[in-house]
LUMKOLZA-960211 format. One record per atom (N, C-alpha, C): z negated, x negated, y. Coordinates in steps of 0.2 Angstrom, whole numbers, plus 2048, in hexadecimal, padded with zeros to 3 digits. Layout:
# residues N
ZXY ...
# end
This chain:
# residues 603
6F5DF45FC 6F5DF2602 6F2DF7606 6EEDF560D 6EBDFA611 6F0DFE614 6EDE05613 6F3E0B617 6F3E0861E 6F6E0C622 6F8E0A629 6F0E0F62D 6EFE0A632 6EAE0F635 6ECE1363B 6EAE1863A 6EDE1E640 6E9E20645 6ECE2064B 6E8E25650 6E8E2A650 6E0E2D654 6E1E33654 6E3E3765C 6E5E3765F 6E5E3C665 6E3E40668 6E1E4466C 6DEE4966F 6E1E4D66F 6E2E5566C 6E8E5966C 6E4E5D672 6DEE5D676 6DCE6167B 6DEE5E682 6DFE59681 6E5E55686 6ECE57689 6EDE58683 6F4E5C684 6F4E62687 6EFE66683 6EFE6D686 6EBE6C68C 6E9E6768F 6E8E69695 6ECE6869A 6F2E6269A 6F7E6169E 6FBE6869C 6FCE6B696 700E71699 6FCE7669B 6F6E7969C 6F2E7C6A1 6F2E7B6A8 6F5E736A9 6F4E716AF 6FBE736B2 701E746AE 707E766B0 707E7C6B2 703E806AD 702E886AE 700E8A6B5 6FAE866B6 6F8E866BE 6F8E866C2 6FEE806C2 703E7E6C7 709E846C8 70CE876C3 711E8A6C2 70EE926C4 708E936C4 705E996C7 704E9A6CD 700E946D0 702E916D8 707E916DA 70CE8F6D7 715E8E6D8 716E976DC 715E9A6D4 718EA16D6 716EA66D8 710EA26DB 70CEA66E1 711EA46E7 710E9F6E7 713E9B6EE 71CE9E6F0 720E9E6EA 729E9D6EB 728EA26E8 728EA36E1 72AEA86DD 72DEA46D7 72DE9C6D7 732E996D2 72DE966CE 72FE946C6 72AE906C2 72DE8E6BE 72AE866BE 732E826B9 72BE826B3 72BE806AD 727E7F6A7 72CE776A4 728E756A3 72CE6D6A2 72BE70699 730E6B697 730E6C68F 735E6768A 72DE64688 731E5B684 736E5D67E 73BE5F67F 73FE61679 73EE64675 742E6266F 742E6966B 73DE66663 73CE6865E 73AE68658 733E6D659 730E6D652 729E6F653 726E6A64E 724E64653 71FE5F64F 718E62650 715E63648 711E65645 709E5F64C 703E6464A 6FFE62650 6FAE5A64E 6FFE56649 6F9E53647 6FCE4B64B 6F7E49651 6FBE44654 6F6E3D653 6F8E3C64B 6F3E3564B 6FAE31649 6FEE32649 703E2D645 705E2964C 708E2364A 70BE1B64F 711E1F652 710E1A659 716E1B65C 718E1365A 71CE13656 71FE10652 725E0C657 727E07659 72FE0565B 730E0A661 72BE0C666 72BE0F66C 72CE0C671 72FE09674 731E0467B 72FE0867F 72BE06682 72AE0A68B 731E0A68F 736E0D690 73DE0D693 737E0E69A 73EE0969D 73BE0B6A6 73CE116A7 737E166AA 739E1C6AD 73BE1D6B5 742E206B4 744E246BC 745E2A6BD 744E2D6C1 745E356C1 74BE356C5 74EE3B6C3 756E3C6C6 755E3D6CC 75AE396D0 759E3A6D7 761E426D8 760E436DD 764E4B6E0 76AE466E1 770E496E2 776E456E1 77AE446EA 773E446ED 772E426F6 776E496FA 773E4C6F8 774E556FE 76EE53701 771E55707 76FE5370C 768E5A70D 762E5A70E 75EE5E70D 75DE63714 75FE6B712 75FE7171A 758E7071B 756E7571F 74FE78720 74EE7D71D 747E7E71D 745E8371A 749E8A71A 749E8E718 74DE96719 74AE9B717 743E99714 740EA0710 73CEA2715 73CEA8718 738EAC71D 733EB071B 72DEAF71E 725EB471D 727EB971E 725EC171B 727EC671B 721EC5723 722EC9726 721ECA72E 71BECF72E 71DED5729 717EDB729 713EDA723 70CEDE721 707EDC71C 70DEE0715 70FEDF712 711EE270C 71AEE370B 71BEDD710 723EDF710 725ED970B 72BEDB708 72DED7703 731ED0704 72FECA701 731EC4704 739EC4702 73EEC4704 745EC5702 748EBF700 745EBA701 748EB26FB 746EB56F5 741EB66F7 73FEB56EE 73BEBC6EC 742EC16EB 740EC76E8 73BEC76E1 736ECD6E0 72FECA6DD 731ECD6D6 738ED16D5 73AED46CF 743ED66D1 749ED26D1 74EED36D2 750ED56CC 756EDA6CC 758EDE6C6 75EED96C4 75DED96BC 761ED46B8 766ED66BA 76AECE6BD 771ECF6BF 773ECE6C8 76CECF6CC 76CED06D3 76AECA6D3 76DEC76DA 76AEC06DC 765EC36E0 761EBF6E2 75BEBD6E8 75FEBF6EE 75EEC06F3 762EC06FA 75FEBB6FC 763EB8703 760EB5706 75AEB870C 755EB4710 754EBA714 75AEBA71D 757EC171F 75DEC2724 75CEBC729 762EBE72A 765EB6730 765EAF72B 763EB1727 767EA9724 76DEAA721 773EA4721 776EA571C 777EA3716 77BEA3712 779EA170B 77AE9C708 77DE9770D 77DE9070B 778E8D70C 774E8D712 76EE8C712 769E8E70D 76AE95709 764E97706 765E95704 769E936FF 76CE916F8 769E8A6F8 769E866FD 768E806FC 760E7E6FD 75EE84702 756E84700 752E856FC 755E8A6F7 754E8C6F0 754E846EA 759E816EB 75BE7A6E7 755E776EB 751E756F1 74FE726F2 747E736EF 745E796F1 740E7C6EF 740E7B6E7 745E7C6E5 744E7A6DB 743E746DB 745E706DD 747E6A6DC 741E656DD 73DE676E2 735E666E3 730E686DD 731E6F6DC 72CE736D8 72DE6F6D1 734E6E6D0 733E6A6C8 731E636C6 731E5F6CD 72EE5C6CC 726E5B6CD 724E5E6D1 71DE606D3 71AE636CB 71EE676C8 71BE696C1 71CE666BC 71CE5D6BB 71DE5B6B6 716E556B7 712E576B4 70CE516B3 70DE4D6B2 70AE476B4 708E416B0 706E406A9 70CE3E6A5 709E3D69E 70EE43699 711E4869D 711E4D69A 719E48694 71DE43696 720E41694 71FE3B68F 718E3E68C 71AE3A685 715E3F680 718E43681 714E4767D 718E46674 71DE45675 721E4666E 71EE4166B 71CE42662 71CE3A65E 721E39659 724E3365A 728E30657 729E3264D 720E3264D 71DE30647 71CE37644 71DE3A646 71AE43644 721E45640 71FE4D63B 721E4D638 724E5363C 729E5863E 72EE5D640 72EE6563A 72CE6963A 72EE6E635 732E72639 736E74635 73BE7B635 738E80632 735E7E62F 734E84627 72BE85626 728E88626 720E88626 720E8561E 71CE7F61D 71BE7C616 713E79614 70FE7C610 70AE7A60F 70AE7360A 708E6C60C 709E67608 704E69601 6FFE6E600 6F9E6D5FE 6FCE725F8 703E765FA 708E7A5F1 70BE745F1 70DE6E5F1 712E6C5F0 70EE655E9 711E665E4 70EE635DB 712E5C5DE 71AE5E5DC 71DE575DC 723E545E2 722E4E5E2 725E4A5E9 72BE475E7 732E485E7 735E465E7 73BE425EB 73DE3E5ED 741E375EE 746E355EE 74BE345F2 751E305F3 750E295F3 753E245F1 750E1D5F4 754E1A5FA 75AE185FB 75CE17600 75BE1C609 75AE1660C 757E1B613 754E21612 74EE2060D 74AE2660B 743E2160A 744E21604 73EE1A601 740E14606 744E12606 747E0A607 74AE0D60F 749E09614 74CE0961A 74EE0361B 756E0161E 759DFB61F 759DF9627 75ADF4626 75ADF062E 764DF3630 763DF3635 76ADF6638 76EDF0638 76CDE8637 771DE2634 774DE562D 774DE862D 777DEB625 77EDEC627 77DDF362B 783DF462E 78ADF0630 786DED633 78CDE4634 78FDDF62E 78BDDF62B 78FDDF622 792DE461F 78FDE6621 794DEE61C 79DDEE620 799DED627 7A2DEE62C 7A6DE962C 7A3DE362A 7A5DDD629 7AADDB625 7A6DDC61E 7A8DDF616 7AEDE5617 7ADDE9619 7B3DED616 7BADEC61C 7B8DE8624 7BCDE8626 7C3DE1624 7BDDDB61E 7C3DD761C 7C6DD9617 7C1DDE611 7C7DE360D 7CCDE460C 7CEDE7613 7D2DEA61B 7D8DE5618 7D5DDF61D 7DBDDA61C 7DCDD9618 7D9DD6612 7DBDD160D 7DDDD7606 7DCDDC605 7DEDE0600 7E3DE6603 7DFDE8608 7E5DEE609 7EBDEC60E 7EDDE3610 7F0DE1614 7F3DE461A 7E9DE761F 7EBDE8624 7ECDE362A 7ECDE262F 7EFDDC634 7EADD8636 7EBDD0634 7E6DCD636 7E3DCC63E 7E4DD1642 7E1DCF648 7DCDD5649 7DCDDB643 7D3DDC643 7CEDD9640 7D0DD263E 7C7DCE63E 7C6DCD647 7C6DCE64D 7C3DCE651 7BFDD4652 7BFDD864E 7BBDDE652 7B6DDE64A 7ADDDE650 7A8DDF64D 7A6DE364E 7A1DE5647 79DDEA64A 79ADED650 79ADF1653 797DF365A 791DF9656 78ADF5659 784DFA657 782DFF65F 782E0465A 783E08660 788E0C661 78EE0C65E 793E0F660 795E1665E 793E19659 791E1F655 78BE20653 78AE28653 787E2B650 787E2F649 782E30645 782E33641 785E39641 787E3F63D 788E4763F 78FE46641 792E40642 798E43645 79FE45640 7A6E48644 7AAE4B640 7B1E45642 7B3E4763F 7BAE4263F 7BFE4663D 7C5E47640 7CCE4C63F 7CFE4563D 7D2E44635 7D7E40632 7DCE40636 7E0E46635 7E5E48638 7E7E4463E 7E2E42642 7E3E4364B 7DEE3C64D 7DCE39645 7D6E32648 7D2E3464E 7D0E3A650 7CDE3B652 7C4E3C651 7BFE3A654 7B8E37652 7B4E3C659 7B2E41654 7ADE4665A 7A5E4A657 7A4E4A65D 79EE4E65C 79EE5565D 79DE5B657 79DE63657 797E64657 795E6B65C 78FE6C65C 78EE73657 788E74656 786E7A650 78BE8064E 792E83657 795E88656 79CE86654 79EE7E653 7A2E7B652 7A8E7A657 7A5E7A65E 7AAE75663 7A5E6F664 7ACE6E665 7ACE65667 7A7E6466C 7A4E6066E 7A2E5A673 7A4E59679 7A7E5C67D 7ACE57683 7A8E54683 7ABE4B684 7ACE46686 7A8E41681 7A7E47679 7A7E41674 7ABE4066E 7B2E40672 7B7E4166C 7BBE3A66D 7BCE34668 7BBE2E668 7C6E2E663 7CAE2B666 7CEE27663 7CDE21663 7CEE1C65F 7CBE1765E 7C6E16663 7C5E10667 7BEE0E66B 7BFE11671 7C1E17671 7C4E19679 7C3E20679 7BEE2467F 7BCE2967E 7C5E2F67F 7C6E3367B 7CCE3767D 7CBE3E683 7CEE3E689 7CEE4268E 7CCE4968C 7C8E4D68E 7C7E5368D 7CCE5768C 7D1E58690 7D5E5E692 7DBE5B68B 7DBE55687 7E0E52681 7DBE5667D 7D6E5667D 7D2E58677 7D6E5F676 7D4E6467A 7D3E6C67A 7DAE6C679 7E0E6767D 7E6E6867A 7E9E69672 7E3E6166E 7E4E60668 7E4E67663 7E0E69664 7DEE70661 7DFE76666 7E5E76666 7E8E7E66A 7E4E7F670 7E3E7D675 7E1E8067A 7D9E82679 7D5E80673 7CDE82673 7C8E7C672 7C3E7C671 7BEE76671 7BBE78667 7BFE7D668 7BDE7F65F 7BFE7D65A 7BCE7A655 7C0E7864F 7BDE7A649 7C3E80646 7BFE83641 7BEE7F639 7B9E7C63A 7B6E79634 7B7E7B62E 7B7E8262D 7B6E86626 7BEE84622 7C3E82627 7CBE83625 7CBE7D623 7C7E78625 7C9E72622 7C4E6B621 7BDE6F61D 7B7E6961D 7B5E6D618 7B1E6B612 7AFE6F60D 7A6E6F610 7A2E7260A 79EE7460A 798E6E60E 79AE6760B 799E6060A 79AE5C610 79DE5E616 7A1E5C61B 7A7E58619 7ABE59613 7B0E56611 7B6E5B610 7BCE58614 7C2E5C612 7C9E58612 7CEE59612 7D4E57615 7D5E5261B 7D3E5961E 7D1E58625 7CCE57629 7C8E57629 7C2E5662B 7BBE53627 7B8E4E629 7B3E4B625 7AEE4A629 7A6E4C627 7A2E4962B 79EE46629 79BE4062C 799E3A62B 790E3D62B 78DE3C625 787E3E624 781E39623 785E35621 77FE3061F 77FE29622 779E26624 778E1F628 77CE1B625 77EE1961F 785E1461F 78AE17620 78CE1C623 792E1E625 793E1A62E 78CE18630 78FE16635 795E10637 793E0B633 79AE07633 7A0E0A631 7A1E0E62E 7A7E1162D 7AAE12633 7A7E18636 7A9E1B63A 7ABE15641 7A7E10641 7ABE0C646 7B0E08644 7B2E0763E 7B6E0163A 7BAE0863A 7BAE0D63C 7C1E1363B 7C5E14643 7BFE10647 7C0E11650 7C2E0C650 7C1E0564D 7C4E0164E 7C9DFF64C 7CCDFF645 7D3DFF643 7D9E02647 7D4E09648 7D9E0E64D 7DAE09654 7D5E08656 7D7E0465E 7DAE0065D 7DBDFA659 7E0DF7657 7E6DF9655 7E9DFE653 7F0E00652 7F4E03659 7ECE0665C 7EEE09662 7F1E05667 7EDE01669 7EEDFA66D 7F4DF666D 7F7DF6665 7FBDF3663 802DF8660 801DFC666 809E02663 80AE0265C 804E01657 809E02651 807E0764D 80BE0B64C 80EE11647 808E10640 806E16640 801E18639 7FFE1D637 7FEE1D631 7FDE2562D 7F5E2562E 7F4E29630 7EDE2C633 7E9E2962D 7EDE31625 7E9E3161F 7E8E2B61B 7ECE2961B 7ECE22619 7E4E1C61A 7E7E1B621 7E1E17626 7DBE1B623 7DAE22625 7D2E22621 7D2E2261A 7D5E22616 7D4E2060F 7D3E1A60D 7D6E1560E 7D6E0F610 7CEE0B612 7CEE0F618 7C8E0E61C 7C1E0F618 7C2E15616 7BDE1760F 7BBE15608 7C1E13605 7C1E0F601 7BEE08602 7C0E05607 7BCDFE609 7B5DFD609 7B1E0460C 7ABE0560C 7A9E07605 7ADE0A602 7AAE0C5FC 7AAE065F6 7AEE025F8 7ADDFC5F3 7A6DF85F4 7A6DF95F9 7A0DF55FC 79BDF75FB 79ADFC5F7 794E005F4 795DFE5ED 79BE005ED 79DE025E3 79BDFB5E0 79CDF75E4 7A0DEF5E0 797DEC5E2 794DEE5E3 78DDEB5E6 78CDE85E9 790DE65F0 78FDDF5F5 789DE25F8 789DE65FB 782DEA5FF 77CDE85FA 77CDEB5F4 776DE85EE 774DE35F1 779DDD5EF 777DD55F0 776DD35F5 775DD65FA 775DD3601 76DDD5602 76DDDB600 767DDF602 75FDDA5FE 764DDB5F4 75EDD65F2 75CDCF5F3 762DCB5F8 764DC45F8 75DDC15FE 75BDCA602 757DC9606 754DCE60B 74FDD2607 74CDD7608 749DD560C 745DD160F 740DD3616 747DD361C 74CDD161A 750DD1623 754DD8620 756DDD61E 756DE461C 752DE861C 74EDE7618 74BDED616 743DED61B 743DF261A 73EDF5623 738DF8620 732DF9622 72BDFD620 728DFB61A 729DF6614 729DF760C 721DFA60C 71CDF760E 717DF660F 713DFD60F 717E02615 716E0B615 718E0E60E 71CE0A60A 71FE10606 71AE115FF 719E095FF 712E095FB 70BE0D5FD 70AE0C603 706E11604 705E1A604 70BE1B606 70FE22605 70DE245FD 710E225FA 710E235F1 70AE235EF 707E1E5F0 700E1C5EC 6FDE215ED 6FDE245F6 6F8E295F8 6F8E305F4 700E305F2 700E385EF 6FDE395E7 6FFE335E4 6FEE325DE 6F6E305DE 6F3E2F5E1 6EBE2F5E3 6EAE375E2 6EDE3A5E6 6EAE435E6 6EFE455E1 6F1E415DB 6F2E495D5 6F8E4A5D6 6FFE465D9 704E4A5DB 709E475D7 70EE4A5D5 713E475D0 719E435D5 71CE3E5D2 722E3C5D7 727E3A5D3 72EE3B5D5 732E385D3 738E365D5 73CE345D4 743E2E5DB 748E315D4 74CE365D7 755E365D5 759E335DD 75BE2E5DB 75FE285E1 769E285DA 76EE265E1 773E245DF 772E1C5DE 76FE195E0 76FE115DF 76DE0F5D7 771E0A5D6 76FE095D1 767E065CE 765E035C7 75FE045C8 75CDFA5C9 761DF55C8 761DF15C9 75CDF15D2 761DF45D4 75FDF25DC 75ADF45DE 759DFC5DC 753DFD5DD 74EDFB5DA 74DDFA5D6 746DF65D2 744DEE5D8 74BDEB5D7 747DE45DC 744DE95E3 747DEF5E7 747DF25ED 740DF45ED 73CDF75E5 738DFA5E7 731DF45E5 733DF05E1 72FDEA5E0 72EDE85E6 733DE65EA 731DE15F0 72CDE75F5 72CDEB5F7 729DF25FA 723DF65F6 722DF65EF 71CDFA5EB 719DF45E8 71BDF05E5 71BDE95DF 71CDEC5DA 71CDE65D5 71DDE75CE 71FDEC5CA 719DF05CB 715DF75C7 717DFB5CB 71EDFD5CE 71EE025D3 721E095CD 724E075C7 725E0C5C3 71FE0F5C2 71AE0E5C2 714E115C0 711E185C5 716E155CA 714E1C5D0 718E235CD 71EE225C9 721E285C9 720E295C0 722E315C1 723E335BC 72AE345B9 72EE335BF 737E315BC 739E2E5C0 740E2B5BC 741E275C0 74BE295BF 750E285C3 756E2B5C0 75AE295C6 761E245C4 762E205C7 76CE235C5 76FE205CA 775E1E5C9 777E275C9 773E2D5CC 773E335CB 77AE385CC 77DE355D2 785E365D4 783E3E5D5 780E3D5DB 77DE415E0 785E435E5 785E4A5E7 782E505E8 783E535DF 789E515DC 78BE545D7 786E545D1 77FE515D2 77AE505CE 776E565CF 776E5D5D4 772E605D7 779E655D4 77DE675D3 783E6C5D1 786E6C5C9 788E675C7 78BE645C2 786E665B9 789E675B6 784E675B1 787E645AB 78DE605AC 78EE5E5A6 78DE565A4 789E545AA 787E4C5A9 781E4D5A5 77EE4A59F 778E4A59D 776E445A0 76FE4159E 76AE405A0 76CE36599 76BE3059D 76CE2C595 766E27598 762E27595 75DE21595 75FE1B596 75BE15599 75FE0E59C 759E0C59A 75AE05598 755E01598 754DFC59F 74FDF75A0 751DF35A8 754DED5A7 757DEE5A4 75EDEA5A3 764DEE5A5 764DF55A4 76ADF75A6 76EDF959F 76CDF7599 76EDFA595 76DE03594 773E06591 774E0C591 770E0E588 76BE13586 769E15580 76EE1B580 771E1E579 774E21578 772E28573 76AE28575 765E2E570 766E33576 767E39572 766E42576 75EE4157A 75EE43583 758E44585 755E49582 751E4E582 74EE5057F 747E53584 746E4C587 740E4D58E 740E47592 73EE48598 73EE4159C 736E3F59B 736E39599 730E3559A 72DE2F59D 726E305A0 723E2D5A6 726E245A5 727E205A8 729E195A9 72FE195A8 734E1E5A4 739E1D5A1 740E1E5A7 744E195A5 74BE185AC 752E1F5A7 753E245AC 757E265AB 760E245AE 765E255AD 76CE275AF 76FE2B5B0 770E2E5B6 776E355B8 771E385B5 774E3E5AF 771E445B0 773E4B5B7 770E4F5B3 771E575BA 769E585BA 76AE5E5C0 766E615C2 761E655BF 766E695BB 767E6E5B7 762E6C5AF 763E665AD 75FE655A6 758E615AA 758E5F5B0 751E5C5B3 74EE635B2 74FE665B6 74CE6D5B6 749E715AF 74DE715A9 74AE715A4 745E6E5A1 745E685A2 742E6359D 73BE625A2 73CE615A9 735E625AB 732E685B1 736E6F5B0 732E725B0 72EE725B9 733E6E5BD 731E6D5C2 735E705C8 733E795C9 737E7E5CD 733E7F5D3 739E805DA 734E865DF 733E805E3 732E855E6 72BE805ED 724E7B5EA 726E7C5E2 71EE775E2 722E6F5E2 728E6F5E4 72CE695E4 72FE665EB 72FE615EC 72EE5E5F7 734E585F3 739E5A5F4 73FE535F4 741E4F5FB 740E4A5FD 743E46603 748E42601 74DE43608 751E3F606 757E3F60D 75CE39610 75EE38615 765E3D616 767E3D611 76FE40612 76EE4960E 76FE4D618 76EE54617 771E59610 777E5560F 77BE57609 77AE56602 77BE4F603 77BE4D5FB 774E4E5F8 76CE4D5FF 766E4E5FC 765E555FB 766E58602 762E5D603 764E635FF 76AE65604 76DE6C602 76DE715FD 770E6F5F7 76FE725F0 768E725EE 763E6D5EF 75EE6F5ED 75BE735F1 759E745F8 75AE7C5F9 75BE825F9 762E835FA 766E885FB 766E8A5F3 768E845ED 767E895E8 761E895E3 75DE845E5 758E825E0 750E855E3 751E855E7 749E885ED 746E825F0 746E7B5EE 742E745ED 740E765F4 739E725F7 739E725FE 73CE6A5FF 73FE69607 743E65607 740E5F60C 742E5960E 73EE56614 745E50616 747E5161B 74CE4D61C 749E47621 74EE4161D 74BE3B623 750E38629 74DE3862D 753E38635 74FE33637 753E2B635 74FE2563A 751E26641 756E2B644 757E2964A 751E2E64D 74DE33648 749E3564E 745E32651 743E2C64F 73DE28653 740E2665A 747E2465A 74AE21661 74BE26665 74DE2D662 750E31667 74AE3466A 744E34666 73FE37669 73BE3266E 739E2B66E 739E28674 73CE27679 746E2C67A 746E2A67F 746E32680 745E3867E 741E3F67E 73CE3E685 738E39681 731E38685 72FE3468B 737E3268D 736E2C695 736E3469A 734E3169F 734E346A3 73DE376A8 73FE326A8 747E326A9 74BE376A5 748E376A0 74CE3C69A 749E4569D 742E4369D 73FE4969D 741E4E6A4 742E496AA 741E4D6B1 74BE4E6B1 74DE4B6AE 756E4B6AF 755E536AB 753E546A6 752E576A1 750E5F6A3 74AE5F6A8 748E646AA 74BE666B0 750E636B6 750E616BA 758E656B9 75CE646B2 761E676B1 760E6F6AF 75BE726AA 759E776A9 759E7B6AF 753E796B4 754E7E6BB 75AE7F6BF 75DE786BE 765E7B6C4 76AE7F6BE 768E7E6B8 76CE836B3 76CE8A6B7 764E8A6B6 762E936BA 765E966C0 766E906C3 766E916C9 76DE936CC 773E8F6C8 779E906C6 779E996C4 777E9A6BE 776E9E6BE 775EA66C1 770EA56C4 76FEA86C8 772EAA6D1 774EA66D2 776EA56D7 77EEA56D8 782EA56D3 788EA86D1 78BEAD6D4 786EB06D6 789EB96D9 78CEB76E1 789EB16E3 78CEB06ED 791EAE6EB 798EB26EC 79EEB06EB 7A3EAE6F2 7A0EAB6F7 7A2EAA6FC 7A3EA36FD 7A7EA1702 7ACE9B702 7A6E96702 7A0E98704 79CE90706 798E90700 796E966FE 793E976F8 795E936F3 79AE956F2 79FE946EB 7A1E8A6EC 7A0E886F2 79FE816F0 799E7D6F0 793E816F2 78FE7F6EF 78CE7F6E8 78CE856E4 78FE856DF 792E806DA 798E7E6DC 79CE796DA 798E726DB 795E716E1 791E6B6E1 78AE6B6DB 788E706D9 782E726D6 784E6F6CE 78CE726CD 78DE716C6 790E6A6C3 792E676CC 794E616C8 78DE5C6C6 789E5B6CB 781E596C9 77FE5C6C2 781E616C1 77DE626B9 781E616B5 787E616B6 78BE5B6B2 78BE546B1 78AE506B8 786E486B8 77FE4B6B4 77AE4E6B4 775E4C6AF 775E4F6AA 77BE546A6 77BE546A1 77EE4D69D 782E486A2 785E4069D 781E3E69E 77CE3D6A3 776E396A3 772E3A69E 76EE4069C 76CE42697 76EE3E68F 774E4268E 777E3F689 778E39688 77BE3468F 77CE2C68E 774E2968C 76EE2D68E 768E2868C 769E26683 76BE2B681 76BE2C677 76FE26677 777E27678 77BE24676 780E2567B 784E2067E 789E22682 790E25681 791E2467C 796E27678 796E2F675 78FE30670 78FE3566E 78BE3A670 783E38673 77EE39676 77BE3866F 775E3F670 771E40669 774E44663 771E4065E 773E43656 773E4B655 76BE4E659 76AE5265B 76DE5965D 76DE56664 771E5C669 777E5A66B 77BE5F66F 781E5E673 77FE5F679 781E6267E 77FE64686 778E66683 778E6C682 773E72681 774E7467B 779E77676 777E7866F 774E71668 772E74665 773E6F65E 77BE6E65C 779E6865A 780E65657 780E65650 786E6664C 785E68648 781E6663F 77EE5F643 77DE59640 775E5F63F 771E5F644 76BE64646 76CE6A644 772E6E643 773E7463D 770E74638 774E6D635 775E6D62E 76BE6B62C 769E68631 763E64631 75EE6A631 75EE6E633 75AE73634 75BE7A62F 75FE7962D 762E7F625 761E7A61F 760E73620 761E71617 757E6F618 753E6D61D 750E6B61C 749E6F620 742E6F61C 73BE6F61E 739E6E622 739E66620 734E63627 73AE5B626 739E5962C 73CE5162F 73AE4D632 73CE4762F 737E42632 739E3B631 737E38638 73CE31638 73BE2C632 736E2A62E 737E28628 732E2C622 730E2A61D 72AE2C619 726E2B61C 725E2661E 71CE24620 71AE28624 71EE2D626 719E3262A 715E3562A 715E36620 711E3B61B 70BE3761F 70AE3161F 704E2F61F 6FFE31625 704E34629 6FEE39631 6FBE4062E 6FCE3F627 6FBE47628 6F8E48620 6F2E4B61E 6ECE4E61A 6F3E4F616 6F1E4F60F 6F7E50608 6F7E58607 6F2E5D60E 6F1E6360A 6F3E66610 6F6E62615 6F9E6461B 6FDE6B61B 6FDE6F61F 701E74621 705E73626 70DE73625 711E7462D 713E7962F 712E7C635 714E80639 71AE8163D 720E8263B 725E80642 722E85648 724E8464E 722E87653 727E8D655 724E94656 729E99658 72DE9565F 732E9565F 738E91662 73CE99665 73CE9A66A 73FEA166B 745EA166E 748EA766C 74FEA966D 751EAC674 756EAA675 75BEAC678 757EB467D 754EB7679 754EBE67D 74CEC067D 74AEBB67B 741EBC67A 73EEB667D 73FEB3680 73CEAE683 737EB168A 731EAD68A 72CEB368F 72CEAE695 72FEA7694 72CEA2699 735E9C699 73AE9F699 73FE9C69B 73EE976A2 741E926A1 73AE8F6AA 740E8E6AE 748E8F6AE 74FE906B1 74EE966B3 74CE9D6B0 74BEA46B3 746EA46B6 73FEA06B4 739EA26BA 73CE9E6BF 73EE9A6C1 741E956C5 744E976C9 748E9D6C8 74EEA06CD 74CEA86CE 743EA96CC 742EAF6CE 746EB66CB 747EB46C5 74AEB96C1 748EBC6BD 742EBA6BB 73EEBD6B7 738EBC6B7 731EC26B9 72EEC26BC 728EC26B3 724EBC6B5 71EEBC6B1 717EC06AF 715EC56AD 70FEC96AE 70AEC16AA 704EC16AD 6FFEBF6AC 6FEEB76AB 703EB56AF 704EAD6AF 6FFEAA6B3 6F9EAB6B6 6F5EA96B7 6EEEA86B4 6EFEB06AD 6EAEAF6AA 6EAEAC6A3 6F3EAA6A2 6F1EA669E 6F0E9E69E 6EDE9E6A6 6ECE966A6 6E6E956A1 6E1E9B6A2 6DAE9969F 6DAE99697 6E0E9D694 6DEE9B68D 6DEE9568C 6DBE94686 6D7E8E682 6DBE8D67C 
# end
């Protein structure tokens, strides 16, 4: 099969637009003492822009409009004498001291003048095309890694090599719902509930005792506005009351390392989307009909029903019977694997799925001789215990699924193995440390132990990344985010004004900031927002993604966009105390940036 054609984009054009921004910023700095640098989202994408922008439908762009405040007259006074300081924008205000309004100008007018200056500056400094810089087909680095040092590539199967259509979620939901009704005797009225695409996102937490589905940030705080009982949001004040007057959730008391526990569970894999929706639907039915129920029983019954769909092979049969319908981008998988083998890389597969299912899927995507590409194939591995439990030995099996009883003293190319454990795998292969790069979609079951305990390099497959980058690239998102950052800086800087009129202005700004935050959240998902961010903090999912993966990408086919010896360099992202160009601080005049004009000429 032909490899996918790749387009090369000029990196110099990207730099030119950045340089143009700095030139505008320098001019603005001279003009008003303010500067707003645009920033197109987080992540450290490698500088290879040959990837395709697959599936990025151009969304209609809208600029965020102000909330209808009247425009006050300009009140920035010019110094009347040569050398006299401009009182409106001090050259170097000491930390914690606000700029002062010009003589004879009331603070309310002064605050609104700064607001209007800032708004104009923000939009002037976003050049055309700046919002299409992120490539959905790029690979993003959390840790420096050179593919030239990688000799062995390992893969999970489901949602790593095999990407599935969202149609599968409806089948899982409907079947598990019917199991609840027919085998667990749940109310017949539940049949009216259908799967809701886009209701839940990956990485959410579920409080079993409270039937509460919620998004938690990297600091264990619930993002207000993202807590649901059933299909309805729980008011913020009720959420805070549930947890003793705080948004903080002491996860270490309720959940183990793998996101499971007696009280709280984190849903980390893509297969959990129908489970979360079913939990919410059943809870919604019970609450709507005032039916008393036991939350623990409800959670366990739904978990068992979802498990039955997988364990009893129902899902496998649906996919096997219509692979064209359920499996996506199969030709690209062949291109990736064949390219690695042609460069003398060793490949292995470790999956929890049964061999017959994997074999049919790989024949569909790669061809009947797919096993010739792999040095090792391990099925029904029972991850994550495969990585930590030394007790289960490998068993050889034939293509019909029959198990052999002989002792395994070596792992042979072309053979199929069941179960086993990583310790025997390392002993029999000698594949250790950073020579090995393993790809998976589940941060806990696939990647955590490999990185923390065994020193393998890891790559996370995050299909949602493609859609989220397409949203980040829209003008609506970029302008909303940039203005939100600038407005946040204004609030921080101007909070020193505590007279009655100034307080009212600040309250209006706070209200507008909250409206913008809600707008940007809803662009990703109306209920829960982005899987990567709360309003300003990384999500708990993001924290794990950064900790357990060296690189991450939307699909394994992203490897086609890079040379097999390519080195990924994570960008140095500033800590709070070391950022030289925090845009909101520059905008509000509380940080003087030396050499700004000189920086423009750097090429």
